[in-house]
PyMOL Python script that loads the backbone (N, CA, C, O; Angstrom):
from pymol import cmd

cmd.read_pdbstr("""\
ATOM      1  N   MET A   1    -113.578 -68.119  24.884  1.00  0.00           N
ATOM      2  CA  MET A   1    -111.562 -67.696  24.954  1.00  0.00           C
ATOM      3  C   MET A   1    -111.519 -66.089  25.220  1.00  0.00           C
ATOM      4  O   MET A   1    -112.312 -65.188  24.947  1.00  0.00           O
ATOM      5  N   PRO A   2    -110.372 -66.114  25.810  1.00  0.00           N
ATOM      6  CA  PRO A   2    -109.940 -64.856  26.184  1.00  0.00           C
ATOM      7  C   PRO A   2    -108.861 -64.731  24.892  1.00  0.00           C
ATOM      8  O   PRO A   2    -108.231 -65.681  24.429  1.00  0.00           O
ATOM      9  N   ASP A   3    -108.790 -63.195  24.370  1.00  0.00           N
ATOM     10  CA  ASP A   3    -108.295 -63.129  23.617  1.00  0.00           C
ATOM     11  C   ASP A   3    -106.591 -62.802  23.492  1.00  0.00           C
ATOM     12  O   ASP A   3    -106.320 -61.636  23.780  1.00  0.00           O
ATOM     13  N   PRO A   4    -105.899 -63.309  23.265  1.00  0.00           N
ATOM     14  CA  PRO A   4    -104.083 -63.390  23.653  1.00  0.00           C
ATOM     15  C   PRO A   4    -103.804 -61.664  23.570  1.00  0.00           C
ATOM     16  O   PRO A   4    -102.898 -61.351  24.343  1.00  0.00           O
ATOM     17  N   GLU A   5    -104.219 -60.815  23.021  1.00  0.00           N
ATOM     18  CA  GLU A   5    -103.522 -59.249  22.935  1.00  0.00           C
ATOM     19  C   GLU A   5    -103.811 -59.053  24.129  1.00  0.00           C
ATOM     20  O   GLU A   5    -102.926 -58.845  24.959  1.00  0.00           O
ATOM     21  N   ARG A   6    -105.408 -59.089  24.516  1.00  0.00           N
ATOM     22  CA  ARG A   6    -105.623 -58.855  25.926  1.00  0.00           C
ATOM     23  C   ARG A   6    -104.729 -58.639  26.913  1.00  0.00           C
ATOM     24  O   ARG A   6    -104.167 -57.656  27.395  1.00  0.00           O
ATOM     25  N   GLN A   7    -104.742 -60.520  27.201  1.00  0.00           N
ATOM     26  CA  GLN A   7    -103.728 -61.302  27.833  1.00  0.00           C
ATOM     27  C   GLN A   7    -102.694 -60.059  28.092  1.00  0.00           C
ATOM     28  O   GLN A   7    -102.769 -59.111  28.874  1.00  0.00           O
ATOM     29  N   ALA A   8    -101.441 -60.528  26.884  1.00  0.00           N
ATOM     30  CA  ALA A   8    -100.435 -59.325  27.035  1.00  0.00           C
ATOM     31  C   ALA A   8    -100.443 -58.475  27.697  1.00  0.00           C
ATOM     32  O   ALA A   8     -99.436 -58.343  28.392  1.00  0.00           O
ATOM     33  N   GLU A   9    -101.808 -57.214  27.884  1.00  0.00           N
ATOM     34  CA  GLU A   9    -101.228 -56.217  27.992  1.00  0.00           C
ATOM     35  C   GLU A   9    -101.779 -55.726  29.391  1.00  0.00           C
ATOM     36  O   GLU A   9    -101.446 -54.613  29.798  1.00  0.00           O
ATOM     37  N   LEU A  10    -102.723 -56.643  30.229  1.00  0.00           N
ATOM     38  CA  LEU A  10    -103.069 -57.293  31.720  1.00  0.00           C
ATOM     39  C   LEU A  10    -101.379 -57.716  32.786  1.00  0.00           C
ATOM     40  O   LEU A  10    -101.182 -57.738  34.001  1.00  0.00           O
ATOM     41  N   PHE A  11    -100.194 -58.069  31.235  1.00  0.00           N
ATOM     42  CA  PHE A  11     -99.338 -58.761  32.369  1.00  0.00           C
ATOM     43  C   PHE A  11     -98.442 -58.127  32.132  1.00  0.00           C
ATOM     44  O   PHE A  11     -97.369 -58.562  32.552  1.00  0.00           O
ATOM     45  N   ALA A  12     -98.423 -56.470  31.159  1.00  0.00           N
ATOM     46  CA  ALA A  12     -96.574 -56.075  30.271  1.00  0.00           C
ATOM     47  C   ALA A  12     -96.154 -55.839  31.569  1.00  0.00           C
ATOM     48  O   ALA A  12     -96.880 -55.656  32.547  1.00  0.00           O
ATOM     49  N   ILE A  13     -94.880 -55.853  31.525  1.00  0.00           N
ATOM     50  CA  ILE A  13     -93.464 -55.329  32.082  1.00  0.00           C
ATOM     51  C   ILE A  13     -93.505 -54.496  31.381  1.00  0.00           C
ATOM     52  O   ILE A  13     -93.835 -54.288  30.214  1.00  0.00           O
ATOM     53  N   PRO A  14     -92.872 -53.640  32.753  1.00  0.00           N
ATOM     54  CA  PRO A  14     -93.171 -51.855  32.157  1.00  0.00           C
ATOM     55  C   PRO A  14     -91.700 -51.710  32.099  1.00  0.00           C
ATOM     56  O   PRO A  14     -90.807 -52.295  32.713  1.00  0.00           O
ATOM     57  N   SER A  15     -91.680 -50.767  31.191  1.00  0.00           N
ATOM     58  CA  SER A  15     -90.156 -50.295  30.766  1.00  0.00           C
ATOM     59  C   SER A  15     -89.408 -49.113  31.678  1.00  0.00           C
ATOM     60  O   SER A  15     -89.775 -47.949  31.839  1.00  0.00           O
ATOM     61  N   PRO A  16     -88.763 -49.487  31.978  1.00  0.00           N
ATOM     62  CA  PRO A  16     -88.450 -48.557  33.189  1.00  0.00           C
ATOM     63  C   PRO A  16     -87.986 -47.076  32.762  1.00  0.00           C
ATOM     64  O   PRO A  16     -87.823 -46.949  31.549  1.00  0.00           O
ATOM     65  N   PRO A  17     -87.769 -46.045  33.472  1.00  0.00           N
ATOM     66  CA  PRO A  17     -88.294 -44.940  33.817  1.00  0.00           C
ATOM     67  C   PRO A  17     -86.766 -44.026  32.387  1.00  0.00           C
ATOM     68  O   PRO A  17     -86.468 -45.197  32.151  1.00  0.00           O
ATOM     69  N   PRO A  18     -86.202 -43.543  31.854  1.00  0.00           N
ATOM     70  CA  PRO A  18     -84.792 -42.702  31.406  1.00  0.00           C
ATOM     71  C   PRO A  18     -84.412 -42.340  32.669  1.00  0.00           C
ATOM     72  O   PRO A  18     -84.962 -41.894  33.677  1.00  0.00           O
ATOM     73  N   GLY A  19     -82.895 -42.782  32.194  1.00  0.00           N
ATOM     74  CA  GLY A  19     -81.812 -43.084  32.942  1.00  0.00           C
ATOM     75  C   GLY A  19     -82.006 -43.818  33.870  1.00  0.00           C
ATOM     76  O   GLY A  19     -82.274 -43.487  35.025  1.00  0.00           O
ATOM     77  N   CYS A  20     -81.897 -44.783  33.477  1.00  0.00           N
ATOM     78  CA  CYS A  20     -82.491 -45.927  34.741  1.00  0.00           C
ATOM     79  C   CYS A  20     -82.027 -47.356  34.115  1.00  0.00           C
ATOM     80  O   CYS A  20     -82.608 -47.644  33.068  1.00  0.00           O
ATOM     81  N   GLU A  21     -81.265 -48.107  34.495  1.00  0.00           N
ATOM     82  CA  GLU A  21     -80.488 -48.789  34.222  1.00  0.00           C
ATOM     83  C   GLU A  21     -80.528 -49.938  35.298  1.00  0.00           C
ATOM     84  O   GLU A  21     -80.120 -49.774  36.448  1.00  0.00           O
ATOM     85  N   ALA A  22     -81.201 -51.433  34.694  1.00  0.00           N
ATOM     86  CA  ALA A  22     -81.605 -52.344  36.270  1.00  0.00           C
ATOM     87  C   ALA A  22     -80.151 -53.505  36.554  1.00  0.00           C
ATOM     88  O   ALA A  22     -80.435 -54.409  35.769  1.00  0.00           O
ATOM     89  N   ILE A  23     -79.438 -53.727  36.919  1.00  0.00           N
ATOM     90  CA  ILE A  23     -78.266 -54.573  37.042  1.00  0.00           C
ATOM     91  C   ILE A  23     -78.627 -56.179  37.346  1.00  0.00           C
ATOM     92  O   ILE A  23     -78.038 -57.142  36.856  1.00  0.00           O
ATOM     93  N   ASN A  24     -80.136 -56.227  38.604  1.00  0.00           N
ATOM     94  CA  ASN A  24     -80.320 -57.349  38.366  1.00  0.00           C
ATOM     95  C   ASN A  24     -81.860 -57.195  38.659  1.00  0.00           C
ATOM     96  O   ASN A  24     -82.246 -56.031  38.550  1.00  0.00           O
ATOM     97  N   ASP A  25     -82.999 -58.279  39.070  1.00  0.00           N
ATOM     98  CA  ASP A  25     -84.673 -57.692  39.999  1.00  0.00           C
ATOM     99  C   ASP A  25     -83.900 -57.190  41.117  1.00  0.00           C
ATOM    100  O   ASP A  25     -83.962 -58.188  41.835  1.00  0.00           O
ATOM    101  N   ARG A  26     -83.164 -56.287  41.822  1.00  0.00           N
ATOM    102  CA  ARG A  26     -82.975 -55.628  43.625  1.00  0.00           C
ATOM    103  C   ARG A  26     -82.203 -54.803  43.180  1.00  0.00           C
ATOM    104  O   ARG A  26     -81.787 -54.171  44.151  1.00  0.00           O
ATOM    105  N   CYS A  27     -81.722 -54.399  42.196  1.00  0.00           N
ATOM    106  CA  CYS A  27     -80.173 -53.017  42.282  1.00  0.00           C
ATOM    107  C   CYS A  27     -80.610 -52.626  40.572  1.00  0.00           C
ATOM    108  O   CYS A  27     -80.663 -53.305  39.547  1.00  0.00           O
ATOM    109  N   MET A  28     -80.851 -51.323  40.858  1.00  0.00           N
ATOM    110  CA  MET A  28     -80.653 -50.779  40.065  1.00  0.00           C
ATOM    111  C   MET A  28     -80.063 -49.379  39.913  1.00  0.00           C
ATOM    112  O   MET A  28     -80.271 -48.536  40.785  1.00  0.00           O
ATOM    113  N   LEU A  29     -79.104 -49.021  38.487  1.00  0.00           N
ATOM    114  CA  LEU A  29     -78.801 -47.750  38.438  1.00  0.00           C
ATOM    115  C   LEU A  29     -78.578 -46.713  37.954  1.00  0.00           C
ATOM    116  O   LEU A  29     -77.645 -46.628  37.156  1.00  0.00           O
ATOM    117  N   ARG A  30     -79.503 -45.380  38.336  1.00  0.00           N
ATOM    118  CA  ARG A  30     -80.119 -44.160  38.300  1.00  0.00           C
ATOM    119  C   ARG A  30     -79.577 -42.799  38.241  1.00  0.00           C
ATOM    120  O   ARG A  30     -79.159 -42.055  39.128  1.00  0.00           O
ATOM    121  N   THR A  31     -79.704 -42.641  36.796  1.00  0.00           N
ATOM    122  CA  THR A  31     -78.267 -41.218  36.667  1.00  0.00           C
ATOM    123  C   THR A  31     -79.507 -40.488  35.830  1.00  0.00           C
ATOM    124  O   THR A  31     -80.244 -40.805  34.896  1.00  0.00           O
ATOM    125  N   ALA A  32     -79.290 -39.132  36.840  1.00  0.00           N
ATOM    126  CA  ALA A  32     -80.512 -37.371  36.602  1.00  0.00           C
ATOM    127  C   ALA A  32     -79.719 -36.690  36.827  1.00  0.00           C
ATOM    128  O   ALA A  32     -78.828 -37.382  37.321  1.00  0.00           O
ATOM    129  N   GLY A  33     -79.277 -35.243  36.774  1.00  0.00           N
ATOM    130  CA  GLY A  33     -78.795 -34.388  36.878  1.00  0.00           C
ATOM    131  C   GLY A  33     -77.480 -33.922  37.233  1.00  0.00           C
ATOM    132  O   GLY A  33     -77.102 -33.205  38.160  1.00  0.00           O
ATOM    133  N   GLY A  34     -76.547 -34.784  35.801  1.00  0.00           N
ATOM    134  CA  GLY A  34     -75.350 -34.957  36.943  1.00  0.00           C
ATOM    135  C   GLY A  34     -75.141 -36.035  37.793  1.00  0.00           C
ATOM    136  O   GLY A  34     -74.031 -36.562  37.725  1.00  0.00           O
ATOM    137  N   ARG A  35     -76.171 -36.608  38.793  1.00  0.00           N
ATOM    138  CA  ARG A  35     -75.326 -37.675  39.776  1.00  0.00           C
ATOM    139  C   ARG A  35     -75.866 -38.741  39.794  1.00  0.00           C
ATOM    140  O   ARG A  35     -76.857 -38.751  39.063  1.00  0.00           O
ATOM    141  N   ARG A  36     -75.643 -39.819  40.382  1.00  0.00           N
ATOM    142  CA  ARG A  36     -76.320 -40.651  39.858  1.00  0.00           C
ATOM    143  C   ARG A  36     -76.363 -41.634  41.389  1.00  0.00           C
ATOM    144  O   ARG A  36     -75.855 -41.331  42.468  1.00  0.00           O
ATOM    145  N   MET A  37     -77.207 -42.973  41.011  1.00  0.00           N
ATOM    146  CA  MET A  37     -77.603 -43.277  42.771  1.00  0.00           C
ATOM    147  C   MET A  37     -77.855 -44.886  42.281  1.00  0.00           C
ATOM    148  O   MET A  37     -78.504 -45.434  41.389  1.00  0.00           O
ATOM    149  N   VAL A  38     -77.127 -45.243  43.183  1.00  0.00           N
ATOM    150  CA  VAL A  38     -77.094 -47.057  42.987  1.00  0.00           C
ATOM    151  C   VAL A  38     -77.981 -47.746  44.152  1.00  0.00           C
ATOM    152  O   VAL A  38     -77.669 -48.109  45.287  1.00  0.00           O
ATOM    153  N   ILE A  39     -79.281 -47.792  43.401  1.00  0.00           N
ATOM    154  CA  ILE A  39     -80.005 -47.855  45.289  1.00  0.00           C
ATOM    155  C   ILE A  39     -80.953 -49.899  44.974  1.00  0.00           C
ATOM    156  O   ILE A  39     -81.382 -50.480  43.977  1.00  0.00           O
ATOM    157  N   VAL A  40     -80.866 -50.181  46.164  1.00  0.00           N
ATOM    158  CA  VAL A  40     -81.216 -52.086  46.146  1.00  0.00           C
ATOM    159  C   VAL A  40     -82.561 -51.657  46.952  1.00  0.00           C
ATOM    160  O   VAL A  40     -82.975 -50.668  47.556  1.00  0.00           O
ATOM    161  N   SER A  41     -82.954 -52.803  46.658  1.00  0.00           N
ATOM    162  CA  SER A  41     -84.402 -52.797  47.291  1.00  0.00           C
ATOM    163  C   SER A  41     -85.368 -51.159  47.729  1.00  0.00           C
ATOM    164  O   SER A  41     -86.363 -50.963  48.426  1.00  0.00           O
ATOM    165  N   GLY A  42     -84.553 -50.322  46.992  1.00  0.00           N
ATOM    166  CA  GLY A  42     -86.190 -49.055  47.243  1.00  0.00           C
ATOM    167  C   GLY A  42     -85.121 -48.701  47.820  1.00  0.00           C
ATOM    168  O   GLY A  42     -85.593 -48.336  48.896  1.00  0.00           O
ATOM    169  N   ILE A  43     -84.051 -48.541  47.899  1.00  0.00           N
ATOM    170  CA  ILE A  43     -83.093 -47.891  48.922  1.00  0.00           C
ATOM    171  C   ILE A  43     -81.623 -47.000  48.360  1.00  0.00           C
ATOM    172  O   ILE A  43     -81.396 -47.320  47.193  1.00  0.00           O
ATOM    173  N   VAL A  44     -81.224 -46.604  48.571  1.00  0.00           N
ATOM    174  CA  VAL A  44     -80.108 -46.102  48.372  1.00  0.00           C
ATOM    175  C   VAL A  44     -78.845 -46.673  49.023  1.00  0.00           C
ATOM    176  O   VAL A  44     -78.764 -46.979  50.212  1.00  0.00           O
ATOM    177  N   LEU A  45     -78.096 -46.758  48.327  1.00  0.00           N
ATOM    178  CA  LEU A  45     -77.031 -47.459  48.918  1.00  0.00           C
ATOM    179  C   LEU A  45     -75.362 -46.704  49.257  1.00  0.00           C
ATOM    180  O   LEU A  45     -74.455 -46.657  50.088  1.00  0.00           O
ATOM    181  N   ALA A  46     -75.993 -45.995  47.354  1.00  0.00           N
ATOM    182  CA  ALA A  46     -75.423 -45.063  47.490  1.00  0.00           C
ATOM    183  C   ALA A  46     -75.780 -43.813  45.950  1.00  0.00           C
ATOM    184  O   ALA A  46     -76.604 -43.885  45.038  1.00  0.00           O
ATOM    185  N   HIS A  47     -74.563 -42.626  46.331  1.00  0.00           N
ATOM    186  CA  HIS A  47     -75.238 -41.394  45.470  1.00  0.00           C
ATOM    187  C   HIS A  47     -73.518 -40.173  45.372  1.00  0.00           C
ATOM    188  O   HIS A  47     -72.783 -39.667  46.221  1.00  0.00           O
ATOM    189  N   TYR A  48     -73.564 -40.179  43.910  1.00  0.00           N
ATOM    190  CA  TYR A  48     -72.244 -39.357  43.685  1.00  0.00           C
ATOM    191  C   TYR A  48     -72.788 -39.205  42.690  1.00  0.00           C
ATOM    192  O   TYR A  48     -73.884 -39.486  42.206  1.00  0.00           O
ATOM    193  N   ALA A  49     -71.277 -38.371  42.205  1.00  0.00           N
ATOM    194  CA  ALA A  49     -71.351 -36.871  41.187  1.00  0.00           C
ATOM    195  C   ALA A  49     -71.465 -38.258  39.764  1.00  0.00           C
ATOM    196  O   ALA A  49     -71.294 -39.474  39.853  1.00  0.00           O
ATOM    197  N   VAL A  50     -71.744 -37.572  38.815  1.00  0.00           N
ATOM    198  CA  VAL A  50     -71.117 -38.462  37.558  1.00  0.00           C
ATOM    199  C   VAL A  50     -69.594 -39.299  37.372  1.00  0.00           C
ATOM    200  O   VAL A  50     -69.263 -40.430  37.018  1.00  0.00           O
ATOM    201  N   GLY A  51     -68.827 -37.946  37.865  1.00  0.00           N
ATOM    202  CA  GLY A  51     -67.430 -37.886  37.254  1.00  0.00           C
ATOM    203  C   GLY A  51     -66.343 -38.053  38.262  1.00  0.00           C
ATOM    204  O   GLY A  51     -65.171 -37.694  38.141  1.00  0.00           O
ATOM    205  N   ASP A  52     -67.190 -38.957  39.789  1.00  0.00           N
ATOM    206  CA  ASP A  52     -66.507 -39.909  40.495  1.00  0.00           C
ATOM    207  C   ASP A  52     -66.255 -40.589  40.535  1.00  0.00           C
ATOM    208  O   ASP A  52     -67.047 -41.282  41.174  1.00  0.00           O
ATOM    209  N   ARG A  53     -64.969 -41.409  40.022  1.00  0.00           N
ATOM    210  CA  ARG A  53     -64.755 -43.059  39.790  1.00  0.00           C
ATOM    211  C   ARG A  53     -64.180 -43.138  40.449  1.00  0.00           C
ATOM    212  O   ARG A  53     -63.327 -43.981  40.169  1.00  0.00           O
ATOM    213  N   ILE A  54     -63.920 -42.268  42.317  1.00  0.00           N
ATOM    214  CA  ILE A  54     -63.710 -43.470  44.009  1.00  0.00           C
ATOM    215  C   ILE A  54     -64.584 -44.244  44.010  1.00  0.00           C
ATOM    216  O   ILE A  54     -64.677 -45.469  44.086  1.00  0.00           O
ATOM    217  N   ALA A  55     -65.779 -42.746  43.839  1.00  0.00           N
ATOM    218  CA  ALA A  55     -67.657 -42.575  44.239  1.00  0.00           C
ATOM    219  C   ALA A  55     -67.544 -44.154  43.477  1.00  0.00           C
ATOM    220  O   ALA A  55     -66.818 -45.059  43.888  1.00  0.00           O
ATOM    221  N   GLU A  56     -68.111 -44.203  42.722  1.00  0.00           N
ATOM    222  CA  GLU A  56     -69.043 -45.442  41.524  1.00  0.00           C
ATOM    223  C   GLU A  56     -68.298 -46.482  41.676  1.00  0.00           C
ATOM    224  O   GLU A  56     -68.950 -47.526  41.667  1.00  0.00           O
ATOM    225  N   ALA A  57     -66.107 -46.727  41.943  1.00  0.00           N
ATOM    226  CA  ALA A  57     -65.346 -47.823  42.303  1.00  0.00           C
ATOM    227  C   ALA A  57     -66.276 -48.557  43.696  1.00  0.00           C
ATOM    228  O   ALA A  57     -66.536 -49.751  43.847  1.00  0.00           O
ATOM    229  N   HIS A  58     -66.602 -47.535  44.493  1.00  0.00           N
ATOM    230  CA  HIS A  58     -66.968 -47.534  46.402  1.00  0.00           C
ATOM    231  C   HIS A  58     -68.104 -48.425  45.839  1.00  0.00           C
ATOM    232  O   HIS A  58     -67.772 -49.609  45.885  1.00  0.00           O
ATOM    233  N   ALA A  59     -69.227 -48.246  45.368  1.00  0.00           N
ATOM    234  CA  ALA A  59     -70.805 -48.527  45.109  1.00  0.00           C
ATOM    235  C   ALA A  59     -70.574 -49.219  44.460  1.00  0.00           C
ATOM    236  O   ALA A  59     -71.392 -50.041  44.873  1.00  0.00           O
ATOM    237  N   ARG A  60     -69.745 -50.086  43.063  1.00  0.00           N
ATOM    238  CA  ARG A  60     -69.936 -51.067  42.933  1.00  0.00           C
ATOM    239  C   ARG A  60     -68.723 -52.138  43.204  1.00  0.00           C
ATOM    240  O   ARG A  60     -68.134 -52.487  42.181  1.00  0.00           O
ATOM    241  N   LEU A  61     -68.429 -52.507  44.001  1.00  0.00           N
ATOM    242  CA  LEU A  61     -67.305 -52.867  45.859  1.00  0.00           C
ATOM    243  C   LEU A  61     -68.454 -52.878  46.390  1.00  0.00           C
ATOM    244  O   LEU A  61     -69.012 -53.923  46.056  1.00  0.00           O
ATOM    245  N   ALA A  62     -69.183 -52.177  47.131  1.00  0.00           N
ATOM    246  CA  ALA A  62     -70.193 -52.236  47.908  1.00  0.00           C
ATOM    247  C   ALA A  62     -71.570 -53.879  47.414  1.00  0.00           C
ATOM    248  O   ALA A  62     -71.942 -54.927  47.941  1.00  0.00           O
ATOM    249  N   LEU A  63     -71.823 -53.123  46.165  1.00  0.00           N
ATOM    250  CA  LEU A  63     -72.492 -54.321  45.475  1.00  0.00           C
ATOM    251  C   LEU A  63     -72.020 -55.411  45.599  1.00  0.00           C
ATOM    252  O   LEU A  63     -73.013 -56.065  45.918  1.00  0.00           O
ATOM    253  N   VAL A  64     -70.925 -56.311  45.567  1.00  0.00           N
ATOM    254  CA  VAL A  64     -70.442 -56.742  45.486  1.00  0.00           C
ATOM    255  C   VAL A  64     -70.241 -57.490  46.852  1.00  0.00           C
ATOM    256  O   VAL A  64     -70.793 -58.468  47.356  1.00  0.00           O
ATOM    257  N   GLU A  65     -69.442 -56.819  47.171  1.00  0.00           N
ATOM    258  CA  GLU A  65     -68.853 -57.074  48.880  1.00  0.00           C
ATOM    259  C   GLU A  65     -70.514 -58.033  49.419  1.00  0.00           C
ATOM    260  O   GLU A  65     -70.818 -59.194  49.692  1.00  0.00           O
ATOM    261  N   GLN A  66     -70.943 -57.205  49.367  1.00  0.00           N
ATOM    262  CA  GLN A  66     -72.161 -57.694  50.242  1.00  0.00           C
ATOM    263  C   GLN A  66     -73.105 -58.460  50.546  1.00  0.00           C
ATOM    264  O   GLN A  66     -73.727 -58.822  51.544  1.00  0.00           O
ATOM    265  N   GLY A  67     -73.048 -58.760  48.579  1.00  0.00           N
ATOM    266  CA  GLY A  67     -74.481 -59.824  48.061  1.00  0.00           C
ATOM    267  C   GLY A  67     -75.206 -59.770  47.216  1.00  0.00           C
ATOM    268  O   GLY A  67     -75.779 -60.606  46.518  1.00  0.00           O
ATOM    269  N   TRP A  68     -75.186 -58.562  47.281  1.00  0.00           N
ATOM    270  CA  TRP A  68     -76.419 -57.786  46.595  1.00  0.00           C
ATOM    271  C   TRP A  68     -76.251 -57.877  44.474  1.00  0.00           C
ATOM    272  O   TRP A  68     -77.303 -58.011  43.849  1.00  0.00           O
ATOM    273  N   ALA A  69     -75.884 -57.853  44.258  1.00  0.00           N
ATOM    274  CA  ALA A  69     -76.081 -57.995  42.882  1.00  0.00           C
ATOM    275  C   ALA A  69     -74.277 -59.873  42.477  1.00  0.00           C
ATOM    276  O   ALA A  69     -73.688 -60.643  43.236  1.00  0.00           O
ATOM    277  N   GLU A  70     -74.255 -59.682  41.267  1.00  0.00           N
ATOM    278  CA  GLU A  70     -72.965 -60.317  40.678  1.00  0.00           C
ATOM    279  C   GLU A  70     -71.677 -59.655  40.032  1.00  0.00           C
ATOM    280  O   GLU A  70     -71.934 -58.494  39.717  1.00  0.00           O
ATOM    281  N   GLN A  71     -70.275 -60.047  39.711  1.00  0.00           N
ATOM    282  CA  GLN A  71     -69.509 -59.155  39.418  1.00  0.00           C
ATOM    283  C   GLN A  71     -70.323 -59.314  37.987  1.00  0.00           C
ATOM    284  O   GLN A  71     -70.661 -58.131  37.948  1.00  0.00           O
ATOM    285  N   ASN A  72     -70.697 -59.674  37.201  1.00  0.00           N
ATOM    286  CA  ASN A  72     -70.712 -59.369  35.594  1.00  0.00           C
ATOM    287  C   ASN A  72     -71.794 -58.301  34.983  1.00  0.00           C
ATOM    288  O   ASN A  72     -71.869 -57.645  33.944  1.00  0.00           O
ATOM    289  N   ASP A  73     -72.968 -58.541  36.708  1.00  0.00           N
ATOM    290  CA  ASP A  73     -73.976 -57.757  36.641  1.00  0.00           C
ATOM    291  C   ASP A  73     -73.410 -56.382  36.659  1.00  0.00           C
ATOM    292  O   ASP A  73     -73.731 -55.411  35.974  1.00  0.00           O
ATOM    293  N   VAL A  74     -72.406 -56.509  37.678  1.00  0.00           N
ATOM    294  CA  VAL A  74     -72.370 -54.797  38.063  1.00  0.00           C
ATOM    295  C   VAL A  74     -71.984 -54.073  37.226  1.00  0.00           C
ATOM    296  O   VAL A  74     -72.571 -53.014  37.008  1.00  0.00           O
ATOM    297  N   ALA A  75     -70.256 -54.670  36.130  1.00  0.00           N
ATOM    298  CA  ALA A  75     -69.136 -54.629  35.590  1.00  0.00           C
ATOM    299  C   ALA A  75     -70.435 -54.233  33.770  1.00  0.00           C
ATOM    300  O   ALA A  75     -70.261 -53.228  33.082  1.00  0.00           O
ATOM    301  N   ARG A  76     -71.310 -55.077  33.523  1.00  0.00           N
ATOM    302  CA  ARG A  76     -72.498 -54.496  32.613  1.00  0.00           C
ATOM    303  C   ARG A  76     -73.285 -53.054  32.622  1.00  0.00           C
ATOM    304  O   ARG A  76     -73.265 -52.128  31.811  1.00  0.00           O
ATOM    305  N   ALA A  77     -73.940 -53.221  33.782  1.00  0.00           N
ATOM    306  CA  ALA A  77     -74.212 -51.980  34.483  1.00  0.00           C
ATOM    307  C   ALA A  77     -74.022 -50.905  34.565  1.00  0.00           C
ATOM    308  O   ALA A  77     -74.794 -49.955  34.435  1.00  0.00           O
ATOM    309  N   PHE A  78     -72.270 -50.969  34.940  1.00  0.00           N
ATOM    310  CA  PHE A  78     -71.732 -49.239  34.977  1.00  0.00           C
ATOM    311  C   PHE A  78     -70.487 -49.214  33.731  1.00  0.00           C
ATOM    312  O   PHE A  78     -69.448 -48.570  33.878  1.00  0.00           O
ATOM    313  N   GLY A  79     -70.842 -50.150  32.321  1.00  0.00           N
ATOM    314  CA  GLY A  79     -69.643 -50.374  31.699  1.00  0.00           C
ATOM    315  C   GLY A  79     -68.627 -49.863  31.578  1.00  0.00           C
ATOM    316  O   GLY A  79     -68.190 -48.930  30.905  1.00  0.00           O
ATOM    317  N   CYS A  80     -68.045 -50.903  32.669  1.00  0.00           N
ATOM    318  CA  CYS A  80     -66.772 -51.814  32.467  1.00  0.00           C
ATOM    319  C   CYS A  80     -67.011 -52.864  32.564  1.00  0.00           C
ATOM    320  O   CYS A  80     -68.197 -53.158  32.717  1.00  0.00           O
ATOM    321  N   CYS A  81     -65.342 -54.606  32.492  1.00  0.00           N
ATOM    322  CA  CYS A  81     -65.035 -55.132  32.328  1.00  0.00           C
ATOM    323  C   CYS A  81     -65.256 -55.776  34.256  1.00  0.00           C
ATOM    324  O   CYS A  81     -65.283 -55.169  35.327  1.00  0.00           O
ATOM    325  N   ALA A  82     -65.361 -57.119  33.916  1.00  0.00           N
ATOM    326  CA  ALA A  82     -65.740 -57.688  35.546  1.00  0.00           C
ATOM    327  C   ALA A  82     -64.026 -57.614  36.388  1.00  0.00           C
ATOM    328  O   ALA A  82     -63.518 -57.604  37.509  1.00  0.00           O
ATOM    329  N   ARG A  83     -63.639 -57.574  34.827  1.00  0.00           N
ATOM    330  CA  ARG A  83     -61.764 -57.332  35.578  1.00  0.00           C
ATOM    331  C   ARG A  83     -61.907 -56.178  36.516  1.00  0.00           C
ATOM    332  O   ARG A  83     -61.995 -56.214  37.744  1.00  0.00           O
ATOM    333  N   THR A  84     -61.913 -55.349  35.871  1.00  0.00           N
ATOM    334  CA  THR A  84     -62.375 -53.780  36.243  1.00  0.00           C
ATOM    335  C   THR A  84     -62.699 -53.712  38.013  1.00  0.00           C
ATOM    336  O   THR A  84     -62.162 -52.996  38.859  1.00  0.00           O
ATOM    337  N   VAL A  85     -63.638 -54.609  38.146  1.00  0.00           N
ATOM    338  CA  VAL A  85     -64.345 -55.137  39.198  1.00  0.00           C
ATOM    339  C   VAL A  85     -63.388 -55.620  40.397  1.00  0.00           C
ATOM    340  O   VAL A  85     -63.105 -54.966  41.401  1.00  0.00           O
ATOM    341  N   ARG A  86     -62.984 -56.827  40.086  1.00  0.00           N
ATOM    342  CA  ARG A  86     -61.731 -57.977  40.823  1.00  0.00           C
ATOM    343  C   ARG A  86     -60.448 -56.584  40.957  1.00  0.00           C
ATOM    344  O   ARG A  86     -59.966 -56.462  42.084  1.00  0.00           O
ATOM    345  N   ARG A  87     -59.864 -55.466  39.714  1.00  0.00           N
ATOM    346  CA  ARG A  87     -58.713 -54.737  40.342  1.00  0.00           C
ATOM    347  C   ARG A  87     -59.910 -53.593  41.950  1.00  0.00           C
ATOM    348  O   ARG A  87     -59.584 -53.152  43.052  1.00  0.00           O
ATOM    349  N   ASP A  88     -61.166 -53.582  41.198  1.00  0.00           N
ATOM    350  CA  ASP A  88     -61.554 -52.290  42.794  1.00  0.00           C
ATOM    351  C   ASP A  88     -60.961 -53.520  44.284  1.00  0.00           C
ATOM    352  O   ASP A  88     -60.068 -53.299  45.103  1.00  0.00           O
ATOM    353  N   GLU A  89     -61.410 -54.144  44.223  1.00  0.00           N
ATOM    354  CA  GLU A  89     -61.487 -55.704  45.756  1.00  0.00           C
ATOM    355  C   GLU A  89     -59.892 -55.100  45.554  1.00  0.00           C
ATOM    356  O   GLU A  89     -59.687 -54.198  46.366  1.00  0.00           O
ATOM    357  N   ARG A  90     -59.087 -55.290  44.949  1.00  0.00           N
ATOM    358  CA  ARG A  90     -57.853 -55.152  44.987  1.00  0.00           C
ATOM    359  C   ARG A  90     -57.843 -53.824  45.848  1.00  0.00           C
ATOM    360  O   ARG A  90     -57.594 -53.398  46.976  1.00  0.00           O
ATOM    361  N   ARG A  91     -58.125 -53.575  45.022  1.00  0.00           N
ATOM    362  CA  ARG A  91     -57.167 -51.503  46.364  1.00  0.00           C
ATOM    363  C   ARG A  91     -58.231 -50.840  46.900  1.00  0.00           C
ATOM    364  O   ARG A  91     -58.150 -49.657  47.231  1.00  0.00           O
ATOM    365  N   PHE A  92     -59.299 -51.544  47.025  1.00  0.00           N
ATOM    366  CA  PHE A  92     -59.715 -51.609  48.825  1.00  0.00           C
ATOM    367  C   PHE A  92     -59.453 -52.243  48.988  1.00  0.00           C
ATOM    368  O   PHE A  92     -59.536 -52.670  50.139  1.00  0.00           O
TER     369      PHE A  92
END
""", "prot")
cmd.dss("prot")
cmd.show_as("cartoon", "prot")
cmd.util.cbc("prot")
cmd.orient("prot")
């Protein structure tokens, strides 16, 4: 009979590295050294300085409009509400 603790070790889910936040199963937000990258399926979709509000809004909008993530997932990862994402859509 296999040991359940050993089985859990074999299929452990790795924790993301520091500064990374999962948006969904294919999108990730990574922050390091005052820069932020939005990564989709291993490809950088956007990169910008942490304080750049316009670039951040553009990155949120790109994720939603291109169908990579839902509004609620994007809002949670970026620390805003879904209403802010909808405002970005109207502005741009």
